[in-house]
Backbone as JSON Lines, residues from 0, in Angstrom:
{"i":0,"aa":"T","n":[-30.14,-31.84,-45.03],"ca":[-31.05,-30.9,-44.48],"c":[-30.23,-29.48,-44.43]}
{"i":1,"aa":"V","n":[-30.74,-28.46,-45.16],"ca":[-30.24,-27.16,-45.21],"c":[-31.37,-26.45,-44.14]}
{"i":2,"aa":"L","n":[-30.45,-25.75,-43.13],"ca":[-31.15,-24.88,-42.08],"c":[-30.92,-23.48,-42.31]}
{"i":3,"aa":"H","n":[-31.81,-22.55,-42.21],"ca":[-31.57,-21.37,-42.52],"c":[-32.06,-20.59,-41.09]}
{"i":4,"aa":"E","n":[-31.51,-20.78,-40.0],"ca":[-31.7,-20.2,-38.61],"c":[-30.67,-19.42,-37.99]}
{"i":5,"aa":"D","n":[-30.77,-18.71,-37.07],"ca":[-29.66,-18.2,-36.2],"c":[-29.13,-19.26,-35.51]}
{"i":6,"aa":"Y","n":[-27.8,-19.53,-35.58],"ca":[-26.9,-20.4,-35.03],"c":[-27.31,-20.64,-33.41]}
{"i":7,"aa":"R","n":[-27.49,-19.68,-32.97],"ca":[-27.89,-19.85,-31.37],"c":[-29.12,-20.19,-31.21]}
{"i":8,"aa":"D","n":[-29.95,-20.55,-31.88],"ca":[-31.21,-21.16,-31.9],"c":[-31.45,-22.39,-32.36]}
{"i":9,"aa":"L","n":[-30.53,-23.03,-33.17],"ca":[-30.34,-24.19,-33.47],"c":[-30.46,-25.37,-32.21]}
{"i":10,"aa":"R","n":[-30.97,-26.32,-32.27],"ca":[-31.05,-27.56,-31.34],"c":[-30.53,-28.74,-32.25]}
{"i":11,"aa":"G","n":[-30.25,-29.82,-31.37],"ca":[-30.03,-30.87,-32.19],"c":[-28.46,-31.23,-32.24]}
{"i":12,"aa":"R","n":[-27.95,-32.61,-32.88],"ca":[-26.83,-32.89,-33.29],"c":[-26.74,-33.3,-34.66]}
{"i":13,"aa":"F","n":[-25.62,-32.83,-35.17],"ca":[-25.39,-33.17,-36.56],"c":[-24.11,-33.52,-37.0]}
{"i":14,"aa":"D","n":[-24.06,-34.43,-38.19],"ca":[-22.79,-35.26,-38.63],"c":[-22.12,-34.16,-39.19]}
{"i":15,"aa":"K","n":[-22.56,-33.26,-40.07],"ca":[-21.65,-32.23,-40.46],"c":[-22.37,-30.69,-40.4]}
{"i":16,"aa":"L","n":[-21.34,-29.61,-40.37],"ca":[-22.01,-28.19,-40.23],"c":[-21.05,-27.61,-41.27]}
{"i":17,"aa":"V","n":[-21.78,-26.54,-41.94],"ca":[-21.39,-25.82,-43.09],"c":[-21.66,-24.45,-42.72]}
{"i":18,"aa":"S","n":[-20.65,-23.52,-42.62],"ca":[-20.74,-22.03,-42.51],"c":[-20.15,-21.39,-43.24]}
{"i":19,"aa":"I","n":[-20.84,-20.68,-44.4],"ca":[-20.08,-20.1,-45.32],"c":[-20.21,-18.52,-45.21]}
{"i":20,"aa":"E","n":[-19.03,-17.97,-44.8],"ca":[-18.97,-16.46,-44.74],"c":[-19.94,-15.74,-44.05]}
{"i":21,"aa":"M","n":[-20.37,-16.48,-42.89],"ca":[-21.38,-16.08,-41.86],"c":[-20.7,-15.32,-40.73]}
{"i":22,"aa":"I","n":[-19.38,-16.04,-40.33],"ca":[-18.7,-15.84,-39.18],"c":[-18.29,-14.16,-38.99]}
{"i":23,"aa":"E","n":[-18.39,-13.82,-40.28],"ca":[-18.13,-12.12,-40.37],"c":[-19.06,-11.33,-39.76]}
{"i":24,"aa":"A","n":[-20.24,-11.82,-39.73],"ca":[-21.57,-11.3,-39.13],"c":[-21.7,-11.6,-37.66]}
{"i":25,"aa":"V","n":[-20.65,-12.53,-37.04],"ca":[-20.82,-12.86,-35.74],"c":[-20.38,-11.83,-34.7]}
{"i":26,"aa":"G","n":[-19.07,-11.29,-35.14],"ca":[-18.42,-10.36,-34.6],"c":[-17.65,-10.82,-33.45]}
{"i":27,"aa":"H","n":[-16.42,-9.99,-33.13],"ca":[-15.49,-10.3,-32.4],"c":[-15.87,-11.04,-30.81]}
{"i":28,"aa":"R","n":[-16.81,-10.05,-30.52],"ca":[-17.35,-10.32,-28.98],"c":[-18.04,-11.66,-28.7]}
{"i":29,"aa":"Y","n":[-18.63,-12.27,-29.8],"ca":[-19.29,-13.56,-29.94],"c":[-18.76,-14.84,-30.53]}
{"i":30,"aa":"L","n":[-17.39,-14.59,-30.91],"ca":[-16.54,-15.73,-31.52],"c":[-16.64,-17.07,-30.63]}
{"i":31,"aa":"P","n":[-16.53,-16.82,-29.17],"ca":[-16.47,-17.96,-28.24],"c":[-17.68,-18.69,-28.24]}
{"i":32,"aa":"T","n":[-18.93,-18.01,-28.24],"ca":[-20.16,-18.25,-28.31],"c":[-20.44,-19.21,-29.59]}
{"i":33,"aa":"Y","n":[-20.09,-18.58,-30.54],"ca":[-20.02,-19.2,-31.78],"c":[-19.61,-20.41,-31.87]}
{"i":34,"aa":"F","n":[-18.26,-20.63,-31.62],"ca":[-17.62,-21.89,-31.42],"c":[-18.26,-22.89,-30.66]}
{"i":35,"aa":"R","n":[-18.37,-22.33,-29.33],"ca":[-19.3,-23.44,-28.34],"c":[-20.32,-23.93,-28.93]}
{"i":36,"aa":"Q","n":[-21.26,-23.02,-29.67],"ca":[-22.57,-23.56,-30.13],"c":[-22.47,-24.54,-31.32]}
{"i":37,"aa":"C","n":[-21.27,-24.33,-32.18],"ca":[-21.13,-25.33,-33.23],"c":[-20.54,-26.7,-32.57]}
{"i":38,"aa":"A","n":[-19.69,-26.38,-31.57],"ca":[-19.31,-27.8,-30.93],"c":[-20.21,-28.57,-30.36]}
{"i":39,"aa":"T","n":[-21.3,-27.8,-29.82],"ca":[-22.41,-28.61,-29.24],"c":[-23.35,-29.21,-30.13]}
{"i":40,"aa":"L","n":[-23.57,-28.49,-31.37],"ca":[-24.37,-28.92,-32.48],"c":[-23.8,-30.04,-33.14]}
{"i":41,"aa":"L","n":[-22.33,-30.17,-33.17],"ca":[-21.73,-31.24,-34.05],"c":[-21.42,-32.54,-33.29]}
{"i":42,"aa":"K","n":[-21.77,-33.57,-33.65],"ca":[-21.62,-34.8,-33.03],"c":[-20.17,-35.09,-32.72]}
{"i":43,"aa":"D","n":[-19.69,-35.91,-32.02],"ca":[-18.28,-36.1,-31.49],"c":[-17.34,-36.64,-32.72]}
{"i":44,"aa":"D","n":[-18.15,-37.31,-33.5],"ca":[-17.39,-37.89,-34.92],"c":[-17.47,-36.96,-36.13]}
{"i":45,"aa":"G","n":[-18.16,-35.8,-36.05],"ca":[-18.39,-34.89,-36.91],"c":[-17.6,-34.11,-37.65]}
{"i":46,"aa":"L","n":[-17.7,-33.41,-38.62],"ca":[-16.99,-32.34,-39.25],"c":[-17.61,-31.19,-39.58]}
{"i":47,"aa":"M","n":[-17.09,-30.11,-39.5],"ca":[-17.43,-28.66,-39.43],"c":[-16.75,-27.9,-40.61]}
{"i":48,"aa":"L","n":[-17.09,-27.51,-41.58],"ca":[-16.24,-26.63,-42.61],"c":[-16.83,-25.18,-42.36]}
{"i":49,"aa":"L","n":[-15.98,-24.34,-42.41],"ca":[-16.01,-22.86,-42.07],"c":[-15.27,-22.18,-43.05]}
{"i":50,"aa":"Q","n":[-15.99,-21.3,-43.85],"ca":[-15.43,-20.56,-44.98],"c":[-15.43,-18.96,-44.15]}
{"i":51,"aa":"A","n":[-14.37,-18.47,-44.29],"ca":[-14.18,-17.06,-43.67],"c":[-13.39,-16.14,-44.57]}
{"i":52,"aa":"I","n":[-13.88,-14.95,-44.63],"ca":[-13.14,-13.72,-44.9],"c":[-12.34,-13.24,-43.75]}
{"i":53,"aa":"T","n":[-11.17,-13.45,-43.92],"ca":[-10.06,-13.1,-42.78],"c":[-9.3,-11.73,-42.93]}
{"i":54,"aa":"I","n":[-8.82,-11.28,-41.86],"ca":[-7.9,-10.19,-42.07],"c":[-6.38,-10.62,-41.45]}
{"i":55,"aa":"R","n":[-5.37,-10.13,-41.88],"ca":[-4.13,-10.42,-41.44],"c":[-3.82,-10.22,-39.86]}
{"i":56,"aa":"D","n":[-3.39,-11.4,-39.45],"ca":[-2.97,-11.41,-37.73],"c":[-2.64,-10.17,-37.42]}
{"i":57,"aa":"Q","n":[-1.65,-9.43,-38.06],"ca":[-0.93,-8.18,-37.77],"c":[-1.74,-7.02,-37.85]}
{"i":58,"aa":"R","n":[-2.91,-7.17,-38.57],"ca":[-3.84,-5.93,-38.54],"c":[-5.21,-6.06,-37.51]}
{"i":59,"aa":"Y","n":[-5.46,-7.53,-37.05],"ca":[-6.53,-7.6,-36.42],"c":[-6.9,-6.91,-35.28]}
{"i":60,"aa":"A","n":[-5.78,-6.54,-34.54],"ca":[-6.26,-5.62,-33.31],"c":[-6.51,-4.17,-33.7]}
{"i":61,"aa":"Q","n":[-5.92,-3.78,-34.62],"ca":[-6.12,-2.16,-35.3],"c":[-7.59,-2.38,-35.8]}
{"i":62,"aa":"A","n":[-8.09,-3.41,-36.68],"ca":[-9.38,-3.52,-37.13],"c":[-10.46,-3.68,-36.09]}
{"i":63,"aa":"R","n":[-10.08,-4.38,-35.17],"ca":[-11.22,-4.32,-34.02],"c":[-11.63,-2.92,-33.42]}
{"i":64,"aa":"R","n":[-10.61,-2.1,-33.7],"ca":[-10.75,-0.69,-33.01],"c":[-11.4,0.36,-33.92]}
{"i":65,"aa":"S","n":[-11.53,0.05,-35.19],"ca":[-11.82,1.16,-36.07],"c":[-12.95,0.59,-36.94]}
{"i":66,"aa":"V","n":[-13.64,1.32,-37.56],"ca":[-14.55,1.24,-38.43],"c":[-14.17,1.7,-40.0]}
{"i":67,"aa":"D","n":[-14.18,0.65,-40.87],"ca":[-13.75,0.9,-42.11],"c":[-14.76,1.06,-43.21]}
{"i":68,"aa":"F","n":[-14.56,1.35,-44.54],"ca":[-15.67,1.8,-45.39],"c":[-16.56,0.4,-45.37]}
{"i":69,"aa":"I","n":[-16.34,-0.72,-45.29],"ca":[-17.32,-1.82,-45.45],"c":[-18.07,-1.93,-44.25]}
{"i":70,"aa":"Q","n":[-17.55,-1.7,-43.09],"ca":[-18.32,-1.57,-41.88],"c":[-19.38,-0.38,-41.62]}
{"i":71,"aa":"R","n":[-18.81,0.67,-42.5],"ca":[-19.84,1.87,-42.27],"c":[-20.87,1.77,-43.53]}
{"i":72,"aa":"Y","n":[-20.6,1.3,-44.59],"ca":[-21.71,1.51,-45.84],"c":[-22.2,0.22,-46.34]}
{"i":73,"aa":"I","n":[-21.56,-1.06,-46.07],"ca":[-21.8,-2.3,-46.47],"c":[-22.43,-3.13,-45.52]}
{"i":74,"aa":"F","n":[-21.66,-3.49,-44.49],"ca":[-21.92,-4.53,-43.68],"c":[-21.89,-3.85,-42.09]}
{"i":75,"aa":"P","n":[-22.63,-3.11,-41.79],"ca":[-22.5,-2.5,-40.3],"c":[-22.49,-3.55,-39.36]}
{"i":76,"aa":"G","n":[-21.53,-3.5,-38.32],"ca":[-21.29,-4.53,-37.42],"c":[-20.47,-5.63,-37.72]}
{"i":77,"aa":"G","n":[-20.01,-5.72,-38.91],"ca":[-19.39,-6.95,-39.33],"c":[-17.77,-6.85,-38.75]}
{"i":78,"aa":"A","n":[-17.25,-7.84,-38.78],"ca":[-16.02,-8.0,-38.27],"c":[-15.2,-9.3,-38.78]}
{"i":79,"aa":"L","n":[-14.16,-8.86,-39.44],"ca":[-13.2,-9.78,-39.97],"c":[-12.27,-10.38,-38.92]}
{"i":80,"aa":"P","n":[-12.52,-11.84,-38.53],"ca":[-11.32,-12.48,-37.81],"c":[-10.15,-12.62,-38.42]}
{"i":81,"aa":"S","n":[-9.25,-12.73,-37.77],"ca":[-7.86,-13.39,-38.28],"c":[-7.87,-14.98,-38.21]}
{"i":82,"aa":"L","n":[-6.99,-15.67,-38.91],"ca":[-6.87,-17.11,-38.93],"c":[-6.26,-17.42,-37.37]}
{"i":83,"aa":"S","n":[-5.37,-16.62,-36.74],"ca":[-4.89,-17.11,-35.19],"c":[-6.15,-17.01,-34.15]}
{"i":84,"aa":"V","n":[-7.13,-15.85,-34.45],"ca":[-8.04,-15.55,-33.67],"c":[-9.02,-16.72,-33.55]}
{"i":85,"aa":"L","n":[-9.37,-17.15,-35.13],"ca":[-10.11,-18.4,-35.32],"c":[-9.8,-19.73,-34.59]}
{"i":86,"aa":"L","n":[-8.48,-19.7,-34.62],"ca":[-7.76,-20.99,-34.09],"c":[-7.68,-21.04,-32.94]}
{"i":87,"aa":"D","n":[-7.21,-19.87,-32.29],"ca":[-7.15,-19.86,-31.06],"c":[-8.43,-20.01,-30.19]}
{"i":88,"aa":"T","n":[-9.49,-19.49,-30.9],"ca":[-10.78,-19.39,-30.05],"c":[-11.47,-20.77,-30.22]}
{"i":89,"aa":"A","n":[-11.31,-21.42,-31.15],"ca":[-11.58,-22.77,-31.51],"c":[-11.16,-23.65,-30.54]}
{"i":90,"aa":"S","n":[-9.66,-23.55,-30.16],"ca":[-9.01,-24.56,-29.36],"c":[-9.36,-24.23,-27.91]}
{"i":91,"aa":"R","n":[-9.45,-22.88,-27.6],"ca":[-9.8,-22.7,-26.17],"c":[-11.33,-23.07,-26.09]}
{"i":92,"aa":"Q","n":[-12.28,-22.7,-26.62],"ca":[-13.62,-22.89,-26.56],"c":[-14.23,-24.43,-26.59]}
{"i":93,"aa":"T","n":[-13.52,-25.3,-27.5],"ca":[-14.19,-26.58,-27.91],"c":[-12.9,-27.63,-28.09]}
{"i":94,"aa":"E","n":[-13.41,-28.8,-28.18],"ca":[-12.47,-29.89,-28.49],"c":[-12.27,-30.16,-29.94]}
{"i":95,"aa":"L","n":[-12.74,-29.2,-30.71],"ca":[-12.61,-29.47,-32.23],"c":[-10.93,-29.29,-32.67]}
{"i":96,"aa":"N","n":[-10.86,-30.05,-33.65],"ca":[-9.41,-30.19,-34.23],"c":[-9.56,-29.72,-35.66]}
{"i":97,"aa":"L","n":[-8.35,-28.73,-35.91],"ca":[-8.18,-28.45,-37.22],"c":[-7.56,-29.64,-38.11]}
{"i":98,"aa":"V","n":[-8.22,-30.03,-39.22],"ca":[-7.62,-31.09,-39.95],"c":[-7.43,-30.89,-41.39]}
{"i":99,"aa":"H","n":[-7.73,-29.63,-41.84],"ca":[-7.47,-28.86,-43.28],"c":[-7.93,-27.64,-43.28]}
{"i":100,"aa":"M","n":[-6.99,-27.16,-44.14],"ca":[-7.16,-25.46,-44.3],"c":[-6.79,-25.19,-45.84]}
{"i":101,"aa":"E","n":[-7.78,-24.44,-46.6],"ca":[-7.28,-23.91,-47.89],"c":[-7.47,-22.46,-47.77]}
{"i":102,"aa":"D","n":[-6.63,-21.74,-48.5],"ca":[-6.44,-20.21,-48.66],"c":[-6.64,-19.96,-49.86]}
{"i":103,"aa":"F","n":[-7.77,-19.11,-50.35],"ca":[-7.74,-18.89,-51.82],"c":[-8.21,-17.46,-52.22]}
{"i":104,"aa":"G","n":[-7.38,-16.7,-51.39],"ca":[-7.91,-15.09,-51.6],"c":[-7.53,-14.57,-52.9]}
{"i":105,"aa":"L","n":[-6.39,-14.97,-53.56],"ca":[-6.16,-14.6,-54.77],"c":[-7.23,-14.82,-56.05]}
{"i":106,"aa":"D","n":[-7.74,-16.1,-55.77],"ca":[-8.74,-16.4,-56.44],"c":[-9.96,-15.65,-56.39]}
{"i":107,"aa":"Y","n":[-10.29,-15.38,-55.14],"ca":[-11.19,-14.42,-54.8],"c":[-11.32,-12.91,-55.35]}
{"i":108,"aa":"A","n":[-9.94,-12.57,-55.37],"ca":[-9.65,-11.03,-56.12],"c":[-10.19,-11.29,-57.49]}
{"i":109,"aa":"R","n":[-9.89,-12.38,-58.32],"ca":[-10.26,-12.63,-59.73],"c":[-11.84,-12.77,-59.72]}
{"i":110,"aa":"T","n":[-12.36,-13.33,-58.92],"ca":[-13.69,-13.5,-58.86],"c":[-14.45,-11.88,-58.51]}
{"i":111,"aa":"L","n":[-13.79,-11.11,-57.85],"ca":[-14.39,-9.8,-57.38],"c":[-14.21,-8.92,-58.88]}
{"i":112,"aa":"R","n":[-13.1,-9.08,-59.56],"ca":[-12.86,-8.39,-60.75],"c":[-13.9,-8.65,-61.87]}
{"i":113,"aa":"H","n":[-14.25,-10.09,-62.03],"ca":[-15.46,-10.35,-62.71],"c":[-16.67,-9.74,-62.5]}
{"i":114,"aa":"W","n":[-16.93,-9.99,-61.01],"ca":[-18.05,-9.24,-60.66],"c":[-18.34,-7.64,-61.02]}
{"i":115,"aa":"R","n":[-17.15,-6.93,-60.85],"ca":[-17.15,-5.57,-61.23],"c":[-17.42,-5.31,-62.52]}
{"i":116,"aa":"D","n":[-16.77,-6.16,-63.46],"ca":[-17.07,-6.03,-64.95],"c":[-18.34,-6.23,-65.15]}
{"i":117,"aa":"N","n":[-19.01,-7.15,-64.5],"ca":[-20.42,-7.63,-64.8],"c":[-21.4,-6.47,-64.45]}
{"i":118,"aa":"L","n":[-21.0,-5.82,-63.19],"ca":[-21.71,-4.6,-62.91],"c":[-21.41,-3.37,-63.79]}
{"i":119,"aa":"R","n":[-20.18,-3.13,-64.3],"ca":[-20.26,-2.12,-65.27],"c":[-21.04,-2.28,-66.58]}
{"i":120,"aa":"H","n":[-20.99,-3.66,-66.96],"ca":[-21.64,-3.85,-68.18],"c":[-23.4,-3.85,-67.95]}
{"i":121,"aa":"S","n":[-23.65,-4.05,-66.82],"ca":[-25.12,-3.75,-66.54],"c":[-25.62,-2.55,-65.96]}
{"i":122,"aa":"R","n":[-24.76,-1.38,-65.97],"ca":[-25.36,-0.18,-65.71],"c":[-26.62,0.34,-66.08]}
{"i":123,"aa":"T","n":[-27.02,0.19,-67.31],"ca":[-28.28,0.78,-67.74],"c":[-29.36,-0.12,-67.46]}
{"i":124,"aa":"E","n":[-29.24,-1.48,-67.52],"ca":[-30.13,-2.3,-66.79],"c":[-30.41,-2.12,-65.52]}
{"i":125,"aa":"L","n":[-29.54,-1.9,-64.51],"ca":[-29.65,-1.52,-63.23],"c":[-30.25,-0.4,-63.08]}
{"i":126,"aa":"A","n":[-29.99,0.74,-63.94],"ca":[-30.74,2.05,-63.78],"c":[-32.19,1.7,-63.76]}
{"i":127,"aa":"R","n":[-32.34,1.12,-64.93],"ca":[-33.99,0.84,-65.45],"c":[-34.69,0.17,-64.28]}
{"i":128,"aa":"L","n":[-33.78,-0.51,-63.36],"ca":[-34.43,-1.38,-62.13],"c":[-34.43,-0.34,-60.93]}
{"i":129,"aa":"G","n":[-33.85,0.75,-60.92],"ca":[-34.13,1.6,-59.95],"c":[-32.87,1.89,-59.26]}
{"i":130,"aa":"Y","n":[-31.63,1.38,-59.55],"ca":[-30.5,1.5,-58.89],"c":[-29.71,2.76,-59.54]}
{"i":131,"aa":"D","n":[-29.74,3.79,-58.64],"ca":[-29.23,5.05,-59.14],"c":[-27.67,4.94,-59.25]}
{"i":132,"aa":"D","n":[-27.07,5.87,-59.72],"ca":[-25.52,6.1,-60.01],"c":[-25.01,6.06,-58.94]}
{"i":133,"aa":"T","n":[-25.46,6.67,-57.7],"ca":[-24.74,6.72,-56.31],"c":[-24.59,5.34,-55.93]}
{"i":134,"aa":"F","n":[-25.68,4.52,-55.82],"ca":[-25.66,2.99,-55.46],"c":[-24.5,2.19,-56.42]}
{"i":135,"aa":"Q","n":[-24.66,2.32,-57.56],"ca":[-23.85,1.52,-58.44],"c":[-22.44,1.76,-58.28]}
{"i":136,"aa":"R","n":[-21.83,3.26,-58.1],"ca":[-20.52,3.61,-57.64],"c":[-20.12,2.98,-56.44]}
{"i":137,"aa":"L","n":[-21.0,3.05,-55.35],"ca":[-20.84,2.52,-54.14],"c":[-20.52,0.98,-54.12]}
{"i":138,"aa":"W","n":[-21.38,0.36,-54.94],"ca":[-20.94,-1.03,-55.01],"c":[-19.62,-1.45,-55.8]}
{"i":139,"aa":"E","n":[-19.39,-0.47,-56.79],"ca":[-18.25,-0.86,-57.7],"c":[-16.97,-0.35,-56.87]}
{"i":140,"aa":"F","n":[-17.02,0.72,-55.94],"ca":[-15.95,0.79,-55.09],"c":[-15.77,-0.31,-54.14]}
{"i":141,"aa":"Y","n":[-16.87,-0.77,-53.66],"ca":[-16.9,-1.98,-52.53],"c":[-16.18,-3.16,-53.27]}
{"i":142,"aa":"L","n":[-16.45,-3.49,-54.61],"ca":[-15.6,-4.71,-55.37],"c":[-14.26,-4.2,-55.38]}
{"i":143,"aa":"C","n":[-14.12,-3.23,-55.8],"ca":[-12.49,-2.7,-56.12],"c":[-11.63,-2.82,-54.81]}
{"i":144,"aa":"Y","n":[-12.28,-2.35,-53.63],"ca":[-11.7,-2.13,-52.31],"c":[-11.49,-3.79,-51.79]}
{"i":145,"aa":"C","n":[-12.44,-4.5,-52.12],"ca":[-12.07,-5.82,-51.51],"c":[-11.12,-6.61,-52.52]}
{"i":146,"aa":"Q","n":[-11.29,-6.49,-53.88],"ca":[-10.46,-7.12,-54.91],"c":[-8.99,-6.56,-54.41]}
{"i":147,"aa":"G","n":[-8.65,-5.44,-54.27],"ca":[-7.33,-4.93,-53.84],"c":[-6.86,-5.42,-52.53]}
{"i":148,"aa":"G","n":[-7.67,-5.7,-51.52],"ca":[-7.47,-6.32,-50.2],"c":[-6.92,-7.67,-50.26]}
{"i":149,"aa":"F","n":[-7.62,-8.43,-51.24],"ca":[-7.3,-9.8,-51.57],"c":[-5.85,-9.97,-52.28]}
{"i":150,"aa":"E","n":[-5.94,-8.87,-53.4],"ca":[-4.46,-9.01,-53.99],"c":[-3.36,-8.66,-53.29]}
{"i":151,"aa":"E","n":[-3.4,-7.82,-52.14],"ca":[-2.33,-7.41,-51.41],"c":[-2.26,-8.26,-50.07]}
{"i":152,"aa":"R","n":[-3.17,-9.15,-50.0],"ca":[-3.08,-10.03,-49.03],"c":[-3.37,-9.57,-47.67]}
{"i":153,"aa":"T","n":[-4.05,-8.23,-47.49],"ca":[-4.39,-7.51,-46.3],"c":[-5.62,-8.53,-45.81]}
{"i":154,"aa":"I","n":[-6.35,-8.91,-46.64],"ca":[-7.36,-9.86,-46.51],"c":[-7.49,-10.98,-47.09]}
{"i":155,"aa":"G","n":[-8.14,-12.25,-46.57],"ca":[-7.96,-13.49,-47.31],"c":[-9.2,-14.18,-47.12]}
{"i":156,"aa":"V","n":[-9.32,-15.26,-47.81],"ca":[-10.63,-16.11,-47.61],"c":[-10.08,-17.65,-47.43]}
{"i":157,"aa":"A","n":[-10.56,-18.3,-46.55],"ca":[-10.02,-19.62,-46.06],"c":[-11.21,-20.56,-45.73]}
{"i":158,"aa":"Q","n":[-11.07,-21.81,-45.95],"ca":[-11.87,-22.69,-45.62],"c":[-11.14,-23.73,-44.83]}
{"i":159,"aa":"L","n":[-11.76,-23.82,-43.63],"ca":[-11.15,-24.37,-42.43],"c":[-11.96,-25.73,-42.15]}
{"i":160,"aa":"L","n":[-11.54,-26.93,-41.9],"ca":[-12.19,-28.07,-41.69],"c":[-11.73,-28.59,-40.31]}
{"i":161,"aa":"W","n":[-12.88,-28.5,-39.38],"ca":[-12.67,-29.03,-38.12],"c":[-13.16,-30.42,-37.9]}
{"i":162,"aa":"A","n":[-12.63,-31.15,-36.99],"ca":[-13.41,-32.45,-36.9],"c":[-13.5,-32.47,-35.36]}
{"i":163,"aa":"G","n":[-14.6,-33.18,-35.09],"ca":[-14.98,-33.71,-33.71],"c":[-13.99,-34.48,-32.88]}
{"i":164,"aa":"P","n":[-13.97,-34.39,-31.64],"ca":[-13.02,-35.18,-31.1],"c":[-12.82,-36.84,-30.98]}
{"i":165,"aa":"Q","n":[-13.91,-37.09,-31.75],"ca":[-14.02,-38.8,-32.07],"c":[-13.89,-38.92,-33.42]}
{"i":166,"aa":"A","n":[-13.7,-37.99,-34.35],"ca":[-13.64,-38.18,-35.86],"c":[-12.36,-38.96,-36.21]}
{"i":167,"aa":"R","n":[-12.48,-40.0,-36.9],"ca":[-11.2,-40.72,-37.32],"c":[-11.38,-41.27,-38.44]}
{"i":168,"aa":"R","n":[-12.5,-40.85,-39.56],"ca":[-12.26,-41.11,-40.69],"c":[-11.61,-40.0,-41.73]}
{"i":169,"aa":"A","n":[-11.17,-40.42,-42.61],"ca":[-10.39,-39.47,-43.63],"c":[-11.33,-38.38,-43.8]}
{"i":170,"aa":"P","n":[-10.82,-36.94,-43.45],"ca":[-11.91,-35.88,-43.85],"c":[-11.85,-35.55,-45.45]}
{"i":171,"aa":"L","n":[-10.93,-35.79,-46.16],"ca":[-10.73,-35.55,-47.67],"c":[-10.87,-36.86,-48.25]}
{"i":172,"aa":"P","n":[-11.53,-36.91,-49.67],"ca":[-11.29,-38.05,-50.37],"c":[-10.01,-38.1,-50.83]}
{"i":173,"aa":"D","n":[-9.59,-39.4,-51.31],"ca":[-8.34,-39.62,-51.78],"c":[-8.23,-39.35,-53.23]}
{"i":174,"aa":"V","n":[-7.22,-38.45,-53.74],"ca":[-7.33,-37.98,-55.06],"c":[-6.33,-38.7,-55.88]}
């Protein structure tokens, strides 16, 4: 079952939870609430996959105190967590155990380059649909900005797999 609801309003217990690039909208202040709610929703032997765009640990404190281009123009109120903040918050607020992590920021940079190329090739069609030059340039800059962040490893993207306290099965299939 796929649910499209605010995480704070969900009720029940689930075998698996998947959160794809949603935590960036949760905000720094609500990370403890988010993890506690996920742990409450997850059965004790369940698995939770979290995909998050992250900021380097060394830049996290500064990012919390500032508003960058993305927060001002693209995702107001958005906040990138760092990996250590995610791990620390989950361990302090829940009994979830991190059992696997994959980082694929450089792959994301390549994807962003392809999206930017597609945007450039679609300029005429986008204009016909009512997207003016200012809008198109804003999104082209956004894609370049993010691509550069991933290439420089200032930001990353990771999938983190957490297991409930009673999970004993292998979290990943044998390859």
